[in-house]
Backbone as CSV, one residue per row, in Angstrom:
resi,resn,N_x,N_y,N_z,CA_x,CA_y,CA_z,C_x,C_y,C_z
1,MET,14.070,30.921,157.096,13.655,29.560,156.568,13.752,28.479,157.653
2,SER,12.837,27.766,158.139,12.778,26.667,158.753,13.846,25.628,158.348
3,ALA,14.124,25.043,159.568,14.612,23.482,159.322,13.918,22.335,158.339
4,ARG,12.611,22.611,158.668,11.710,21.727,157.888,11.625,21.962,156.313
5,THR,11.395,23.102,156.310,11.454,23.547,154.831,12.911,23.200,153.747
6,MET,14.266,23.449,154.733,15.176,22.961,154.347,15.539,21.552,153.656
7,ARG,15.036,20.894,154.662,14.686,19.053,154.890,14.096,18.741,153.286
8,LEU,12.933,19.783,153.282,11.863,18.867,151.994,12.424,19.761,150.984
9,MET,13.403,20.599,150.448,14.024,20.912,149.703,15.510,20.076,149.227
10,ASP,16.003,19.404,150.415,16.963,18.314,149.929,16.733,17.102,149.357
11,ARG,15.511,16.870,149.345,14.501,15.767,149.036,14.033,15.861,147.652
12,PRO,14.661,14.943,146.868,14.178,14.773,145.072,12.712,14.565,145.037
13,ALA,12.395,15.357,144.206,11.202,15.600,143.416,10.433,14.109,143.342
14,GLY,9.235,14.048,143.796,8.656,12.883,143.531,8.529,11.659,144.344
15,PHE,9.578,11.970,145.439,9.677,11.114,146.748,8.657,11.294,147.861
16,PRO,7.960,10.277,147.996,7.369,10.361,149.379,7.951,10.864,150.575
17,HIS,7.424,11.570,151.666,7.709,11.345,152.552,8.008,10.386,153.166
18,PRO,8.924,10.501,154.258,9.248,9.285,155.159,8.272,9.069,156.354
19,PRO,7.755,8.170,156.652,6.953,8.038,157.751,7.549,8.473,159.325
20,LYS,6.763,9.321,159.910,7.222,9.842,161.058,7.195,8.609,162.038
21,PRO,8.097,8.593,162.652,8.211,7.896,164.008,6.786,8.104,165.224
22,PRO,6.532,7.275,166.175,5.053,7.982,166.858,5.734,8.407,168.004
23,LYS,5.866,9.088,168.821,6.207,10.220,169.555,6.079,9.323,171.119
24,SER,4.952,8.661,171.003,4.667,8.119,172.283,3.905,6.822,172.571
25,PHE,4.075,5.629,173.377,3.411,4.265,173.291,2.560,4.940,174.064
26,THR,1.220,4.815,173.544,-0.298,5.048,174.122,-0.654,4.046,175.157
27,ARG,-1.373,4.255,175.924,-2.496,2.967,176.824,-2.837,2.178,175.675
28,SER,-3.840,2.645,174.699,-4.480,1.568,173.659,-3.403,0.993,172.918
29,GLU,-2.316,1.362,172.491,-1.378,0.684,171.819,-0.872,-0.630,172.504
30,PHE,-0.475,0.090,174.110,-0.144,-1.115,174.509,-1.354,-2.122,175.002
31,ILE,-2.307,-2.190,175.278,-3.827,-3.217,175.141,-3.232,-3.853,173.394
32,ARG,-3.139,-2.786,172.451,-3.365,-3.851,171.277,-2.327,-4.885,171.319
33,SER,-0.715,-4.341,171.672,0.144,-4.949,171.552,0.056,-6.415,172.370
34,ILE,-0.385,-6.418,173.814,-0.760,-7.266,174.502,-1.471,-8.048,174.100
35,TYR,-2.732,-7.783,173.218,-3.886,-8.836,173.116,-2.987,-9.380,171.658
36,GLU,-2.332,-8.828,170.711,-1.743,-9.406,169.728,-0.891,-10.617,170.034
37,ARG,-0.335,-10.285,171.324,0.650,-10.994,172.011,0.242,-12.339,172.271
38,PHE,-1.009,-12.758,173.025,-1.694,-13.364,173.967,-3.064,-13.899,173.043
39,GLN,-3.025,-13.842,171.967,-4.568,-14.236,171.486,-4.552,-15.797,171.461
40,ARG,-5.833,-16.045,171.377,-6.163,-17.224,171.642,-5.578,-18.459,170.720
41,ASN,-5.887,-18.065,169.638,-5.107,-18.917,168.541,-3.411,-19.226,168.575
42,ARG,-2.684,-18.513,169.397,-1.073,-18.586,169.351,-0.998,-19.333,170.316
43,GLY,-0.511,-20.837,170.223,-0.194,-21.714,171.315,1.351,-21.694,171.383
44,ASP,2.223,-21.029,171.228,3.275,-20.985,171.403,3.978,-20.138,172.297
45,GLU,3.339,-19.201,172.965,3.722,-18.319,174.114,3.197,-18.758,175.511
46,GLU,3.690,-18.599,176.327,3.401,-18.669,177.827,2.443,-17.577,177.784
47,GLY,1.568,-17.774,179.096,0.941,-16.875,179.277,-1.010,-16.769,179.392
48,PRO,-1.472,-15.985,179.515,-3.098,-15.918,179.307,-3.389,-15.940,178.006
49,ARG,-4.421,-16.721,177.538,-5.086,-16.607,176.482,-6.163,-15.903,175.897
50,LEU,-6.167,-14.803,175.191,-7.247,-13.731,175.314,-8.200,-13.736,174.146
51,LYS,-9.274,-13.932,174.563,-10.204,-14.449,173.301,-10.453,-13.147,172.828
52,ARG,-10.876,-11.867,173.362,-11.373,-10.485,172.593,-10.424,-9.509,173.515
53,ARG,-10.387,-8.318,172.579,-9.552,-7.066,173.195,-10.074,-6.670,174.326
54,ALA,-11.147,-6.700,174.662,-11.621,-6.491,176.170,-10.887,-6.864,176.798
55,GLN,-10.729,-8.158,177.343,-9.741,-9.169,177.947,-8.205,-8.299,178.179
56,ALA,-7.845,-8.011,176.871,-6.885,-7.479,176.980,-6.793,-5.861,177.975
57,GLU,-7.532,-5.249,177.325,-7.811,-3.866,178.084,-8.318,-3.959,179.361
58,SER,-9.001,-4.956,179.959,-9.140,-5.117,181.482,-7.693,-5.894,182.178
59,LEU,-7.180,-6.444,181.457,-6.057,-6.858,182.072,-5.054,-5.581,182.251
60,VAL,-4.880,-5.055,181.113,-3.783,-3.854,181.323,-4.432,-2.467,182.007
61,ILE,-5.763,-2.271,182.449,-5.970,-1.511,183.220,-6.154,-1.663,184.770
62,ALA,-6.206,-3.213,185.111,-5.964,-3.975,186.486,-4.374,-3.569,186.915
63,VAL,-3.275,-3.915,185.928,-2.246,-3.584,186.377,-1.592,-2.695,186.443
64,LEU,-2.430,-1.364,185.528,-1.997,0.176,186.042,-2.535,0.407,187.133
65,ASP,-3.970,-0.072,187.696,-4.372,0.311,188.822,-3.776,-0.023,190.001
66,GLU,-3.344,-1.434,189.866,-2.458,-1.490,191.125,-1.688,-0.918,191.183
67,ILE,-0.370,-0.621,190.257,0.803,0.079,190.037,0.163,1.274,190.710
68,ALA,-0.684,2.103,190.342,-0.996,3.394,190.899,-1.587,3.404,192.445
69,GLY,-2.144,2.239,192.673,-3.019,1.957,193.912,-1.631,2.123,194.902
70,ALA,-0.671,1.049,194.653,0.877,1.221,195.870,1.701,2.295,196.003
71,LEU,1.503,3.345,194.764,1.984,4.602,194.876,1.168,5.645,195.657
72,GLU,-0.174,5.371,195.412,-0.806,6.130,196.232,-0.738,6.013,197.857
73,ARG,-0.532,5.086,198.110,-0.218,4.290,199.897,0.972,4.362,199.956
74,GLY,2.223,5.039,199.077,3.260,5.627,199.534,4.347,4.497,199.313
75,LYS,4.069,3.043,198.646,5.103,2.108,198.507,5.723,2.408,197.319
76,ARG,6.816,1.504,197.480,7.878,1.494,196.239,7.238,0.487,195.386
77,VAL,7.415,0.642,193.904,6.900,-0.070,192.788,8.387,-0.763,192.279
78,GLU,8.447,-1.685,192.103,9.808,-2.358,191.678,9.513,-3.522,190.473
79,LEU,9.975,-2.783,189.437,9.484,-3.655,188.142,10.895,-4.388,187.651
80,ARG,11.112,-5.915,187.759,12.338,-5.948,187.302,12.882,-6.079,185.903
81,GLY,13.886,-5.438,185.894,14.120,-5.359,184.485,13.814,-4.085,183.720
82,VAL,12.945,-3.007,184.415,12.548,-1.993,183.790,13.082,-0.838,184.684
83,GLY,12.534,-0.996,186.051,13.114,0.144,186.908,12.210,-0.132,188.176
84,VAL,12.419,1.224,189.051,11.559,1.516,190.376,10.918,2.661,190.389
85,LEU,9.640,2.615,190.847,9.067,3.729,190.966,8.618,3.916,192.347
86,THR,8.811,5.241,192.785,8.989,5.923,193.913,8.194,6.900,194.239
87,VAL,7.642,7.541,195.546,6.954,8.400,195.667,7.793,9.558,196.326
88,LYS,8.222,11.139,196.059,8.911,11.678,196.763,7.893,13.084,197.302
89,GLU,8.261,13.200,198.393,7.400,14.548,199.185,8.063,15.469,198.642
90,LYS,7.306,17.011,198.140,8.186,17.854,197.539,7.792,19.156,198.934
91,ARG,8.464,19.639,199.603,8.113,20.790,200.612,7.878,21.600,199.736
92,GLU,7.088,22.986,200.685,6.671,24.113,200.200,7.811,24.855,199.864
93,ARG,7.638,25.891,198.947,8.947,26.589,198.511,8.368,27.555,197.916
94,GLN,9.321,28.618,197.742,8.938,29.821,197.166,9.113,29.786,195.896
95,GLY,8.034,30.338,194.601,8.183,30.210,193.297,7.987,31.534,192.691
96,ARG,7.964,31.483,191.476,7.232,32.830,190.699,6.861,32.346,189.399
97,ASN,5.886,33.412,189.095,4.959,32.965,187.698,5.572,33.644,186.422
98,PRO,6.233,32.587,185.868,6.857,33.141,184.763,6.450,34.049,183.821
99,ARG,5.155,34.369,183.453,4.457,35.310,182.800,4.146,36.771,183.367
100,THR,4.129,36.561,184.790,3.854,37.891,185.249,5.215,38.603,185.987
101,GLY,6.078,37.300,186.409,6.889,37.614,187.529,6.673,37.782,188.775
102,GLU,5.395,37.660,189.204,4.931,37.633,190.491,5.170,36.616,191.560
103,ALA,5.848,36.584,192.718,6.128,35.612,193.801,4.797,35.111,194.124
104,LEU,4.891,33.984,194.552,4.126,32.982,194.843,4.642,31.924,195.682
105,VAL,3.771,31.155,196.599,4.178,29.975,197.181,3.856,28.567,196.435
106,ILE,4.619,27.699,196.423,4.361,26.432,195.619,3.943,25.453,196.993
107,GLU,2.619,24.857,196.606,2.331,24.279,197.892,2.944,23.053,197.950
108,PRO,3.275,22.080,199.138,3.908,20.698,199.184,3.048,19.739,198.411
109,HIS,3.796,19.175,197.978,2.928,17.710,197.100,3.999,16.777,196.635
110,ARG,3.279,15.212,195.972,3.907,14.599,196.116,4.385,14.182,194.798
111,VAL,5.578,13.629,193.943,5.343,13.403,192.733,6.155,11.910,192.586
112,VAL,5.881,11.376,191.685,6.130,9.970,191.199,8.113,10.489,190.693
113,HIS,8.976,9.187,191.089,10.063,9.474,190.587,10.581,8.055,190.181
114,PHE,11.206,8.001,188.786,11.287,6.562,188.251,12.814,6.391,188.257
115,ARG,13.491,5.321,188.634,14.567,5.230,188.218,14.801,4.058,187.689
116,ALA,15.540,4.188,186.289,15.746,2.865,185.466,16.582,1.827,185.835
117,SER,16.286,0.675,185.762,17.119,-0.460,185.882,18.458,-0.212,184.897
118,GLU,19.150,-1.149,185.544,20.839,-1.328,184.546,20.405,-1.849,183.533
119,LEU,19.334,-2.945,183.535,19.270,-3.803,182.653,18.616,-2.949,181.430
120,LEU,17.818,-2.146,181.774,17.086,-1.114,180.732,17.715,-0.465,180.048
121,LEU,18.711,0.286,180.921,20.063,0.770,180.539,20.671,0.848,179.640
122,ALA,21.345,-0.747,179.615,22.007,-1.270,178.741,21.317,-1.860,177.761
123,ARG,19.700,-2.124,177.709,19.604,-2.319,176.213,19.066,-0.997,175.619
124,LEU,18.992,-0.023,176.292,18.422,1.079,175.616,20.112,1.564,174.686
125,ASN,21.222,1.517,175.308,22.529,1.901,174.894,23.266,0.886,174.071
126,ARG,22.347,-0.277,173.780,23.256,-1.207,172.771,23.538,-0.299,171.783
127,PRO,24.523,-0.535,171.082,25.097,-0.199,169.989,24.077,-0.420,168.707
128,ASP,23.435,-1.615,168.304,22.238,-1.767,167.510,21.142,-0.798,167.631
129,ASN,21.074,-0.150,168.549,19.679,0.200,169.028,19.752,1.744,168.725
130,ARG,20.854,1.955,168.324,20.807,3.836,168.475,20.619,4.455,167.363
131,ARG,20.448,5.441,167.386,19.744,6.104,166.024,20.917,6.871,165.222
132,PRO,20.987,6.508,163.884,22.118,7.369,163.320,21.851,8.849,163.513
133,GLU,22.834,9.365,163.549,22.897,10.888,164.194,23.015,11.463,162.780
134,ARG,22.274,12.375,162.685,22.135,13.526,161.383,23.543,14.220,161.288
135,PRO,24.077,14.704,160.404,25.150,15.455,160.163,24.520,17.220,160.640
136,LYS,25.148,17.550,161.649,25.102,19.379,162.058,25.288,20.060,160.938
137,SER,24.360,20.921,160.565,24.335,21.814,159.567,25.265,22.817,160.091
138,ASP,26.127,23.707,159.362,26.503,24.628,159.653,26.007,26.128,159.377
139,PRO,25.488,26.912,160.740,24.663,27.591,160.873,25.363,28.786,159.806
140,ARG,26.245,28.995,159.599,26.941,30.134,158.672,26.689,29.818,157.217
141,GLN,26.430,28.510,156.808,26.185,28.095,155.210,24.790,28.648,154.871
142,LEU,24.583,29.433,153.636,23.542,29.805,153.327,22.591,28.463,153.161
143,ALA,21.460,28.646,152.889,20.336,27.443,152.321,20.661,27.414,150.933
144,PHE,20.382,28.845,150.251,20.654,29.094,148.351,21.879,29.621,148.658
145,PRO,22.829,28.577,147.924,23.760,29.109,147.518,24.083,30.712,146.260
146,ILE,24.399,31.605,146.743,24.422,32.465,145.904,25.657,32.856,144.671
147,ASP,25.261,32.377,143.338,26.434,32.662,142.528,27.430,33.902,142.621
148,GLY,28.464,33.872,141.917,29.101,34.871,142.135,29.932,36.023,143.605
149,ARG,29.608,35.049,144.355,29.907,35.587,145.734,31.183,34.226,146.273
């Protein structure tokens, strides 16, 4: 029996499913967030006044293109309060196909390395940001107790 089935059995009948948190923050969600933050009718925030969502989209795309272009040129991208993006060179090495076990050569390539800033790590590890830990289930415990044993 799966863990999901066991969780469903623990919930009383008639209660709705709790909403699932999103697994990732996508570019379209980023654009929507920027647009909502800098809408034209909001006068209390500093920054550009965006009349249309397309302006937010072009702004986000321009920022991401600049970051990608700098990385492509081999530059270090430092985003204060977030972290540093750098390009690392990986040399040629011997590898193995996990499906067949066949030996193969992995070509040299470049990868992006991200190092989070101390400010971001401190923000992530604040006590009020931590998710409550679920109690670990005992694997020796039966999902359905058997009466008489």
